[in-house]
N, C-alpha and C positions, 0 to 999 in steps of 0.2 A: 573410484569411490563415488557412489551416488549418495548425496545428502538430501534430505527432504527440502522441498522448495519452501521459501519463506514468504507468505504463510504456506503451510502444507496444504495442497490443493487437490481436490478430487472431482471427478464427474462420475456419478454412480459408483462403479467399482474401479475406475481408473485413477491411479495416483500419479501426480506429476512431481518431478524432482529436478534439481539443478546439480550437475556434477562439479567436482573441483576444477575441471577444465572448461567450465561455463557452457556445457551442452545441456539441452533440455531433454529429459527422458520421461517415458510413460510406462506404467506397469498395470496391466489389466488382469494379471494372473500370477504366473510364476517367473516371468522374465522381464527385464527392463529393455525397452526398445527406444533407440534414439529418435526423437521427433525430427522429421525432415525440415531442413531450412532454418533450424534453430541452434546453429553451432555456437553462436555467441549470445548466451542468455545469462543475465544476472538476477532476474526476478520474474516470477510467473504468478498469475492469479486466474482463478476459474470461477465463473458465476454458476448459479444453480441451474440455469438454462443451457449450460454447456459452453458459453462464450469463454474463449481463452484469450488473455492478453499477456504479453511478455515485454520485458525491457531487454534490449541488447546490452553489450558491454559498455556502450556509450550512453545508455539511458534512453535510447530512442524507443518509442512504443510501437508494437506490432500487434495486430489482431488476426486470429486464425479465421479464415473464411471458408474452411471445408476442403479446399484444394491447395491452399498455400497461405502465406503470411502477407498481410497488407501493412505497409509502413505508414504512420501518420507523422508528418514532419512537425518538429517543435523548434522554437528558437533556442531553448536550453534543454538539456537532458533531464530525465526524471530519476529520483531515488526509489520511489515506490509507486505502485498503481493498484487500484481496486475497482471491482465491477459488481454491479447488481444484475448484469445481463442487459439484453435489449438496448445496447448502446448507452447504458447509464454507466459512465466511467469517470473516475476521478484520479488525480495523480498529485504527488508531491515532487516539486522540482528541485534540482540541485541548488537552486537559489533559496530553498525553504518555503517557496510559495505554494499555494493551493490552486490546482487547475481542474477544470471541468470540461468534459468532452461534449461538444454540441452536435455530434453526429457526423461532423466533417473534420473538425480540428479541435485542439485543446486550447482553451482560453483561460488566462489567469483570472481568478475570482477575487473580487474585493470582499472583505478588507485584505490588503496586502500584508505580508508577514510583519512588516514594521508597524502596522496598525493593530495587529492582533495583540491583545493584552489579557493577562491573567491577574485577577484581583486576589491578593492574599494579604491580610492585615493592612489594608489600605495602601499596599505597594503594588504598582503595576509593572509587569515585566513583559518585554516583547518576546514572542515565541517564534523560533525558526523551526518549521516543521521538518520531521525526519522520516516518519512512517505513516502508514494509512491502512485502514481495514474497513470493509463493508460487511455489515452483519446480515443474517438471513432475512431480516425484515426491511432491508434497504437503508438502514441508518449508516452514516459515514462517520468514522472516528479517525482522528489524527493525533499523533504525539510528536513532541519536540522538546528541545531544551531551551531554557531561558539563560541569560547571562550568568546567573548565580550557580548554574550547573544543575538546578532542579529540573524535574521532568513535568511537563504539562500534558494531560490527555484531554482532548477537546472533542465535542460532538457537534456535527454540523446541523444547524437549524434551518430546514428547508423553507419555513415560513418567513423567517427574518433574514435569510441569506447571510448568516454569520455563525461563528462558533460560540459555544458555551463551554465552560470548564467542567469536566467530570472529575479530574484528579489533578493535584498539584503537590509535589513532594520529591523526596529523595528516591531514586531508583536508577539502577544501571541498565535495565532493559524493561521494555513494556511490550505486551502483545494483547490484541483484542480478538476474542474468538468469534466465530460466525454467529453465535447467539448474543453477542454484545457484552460478554463477560470480560473484565479486565484482569490480566495476569501480569505480575511484575516480579523482578528480582531486586531485592534491596541491596544497598551498599555492603551489607554484611553477608550477602549470598543467600538470603532466605527468600523463598518464593511465596507470594501471597496471591 
């Protein structure tokens, strides 16, 4: 069974998906073809310029170089990865931290998750990041849960090198489209 990658990713007319057995597949027409060297994949993302990044089963990041996959070592694995192409890559670590690729390696970006705060009714909650998306215009969005169980969606401010809050509230799932639109499923199962 082939399920769409999260997020569903495409290059022109090629669609990428991750199967139940953690293989990466590509479909440019009528048939799904296994992507060589990607037998252990849990997450894939594709930039507009065709740059492909994937995470293996342990959360290690790999980039497609045209002839094969290049691994980029990390001290911790990643939960999610997003790219605007041209080596502009960000990731969310299993530790809930935000990472930026500097062209050679991934570096943890300050503020650290314990310092990330969301202000609601003068209450500040720490955010542990869980997911990440990069919009067509290069904006980076991340989402995570706070101790109360609420979801926070944050937008990275490149000028101030910090996050600002886009949304804070009850949601069981959030996703951000390539155009920057926020989609969510409420605790009652309604999509907004």
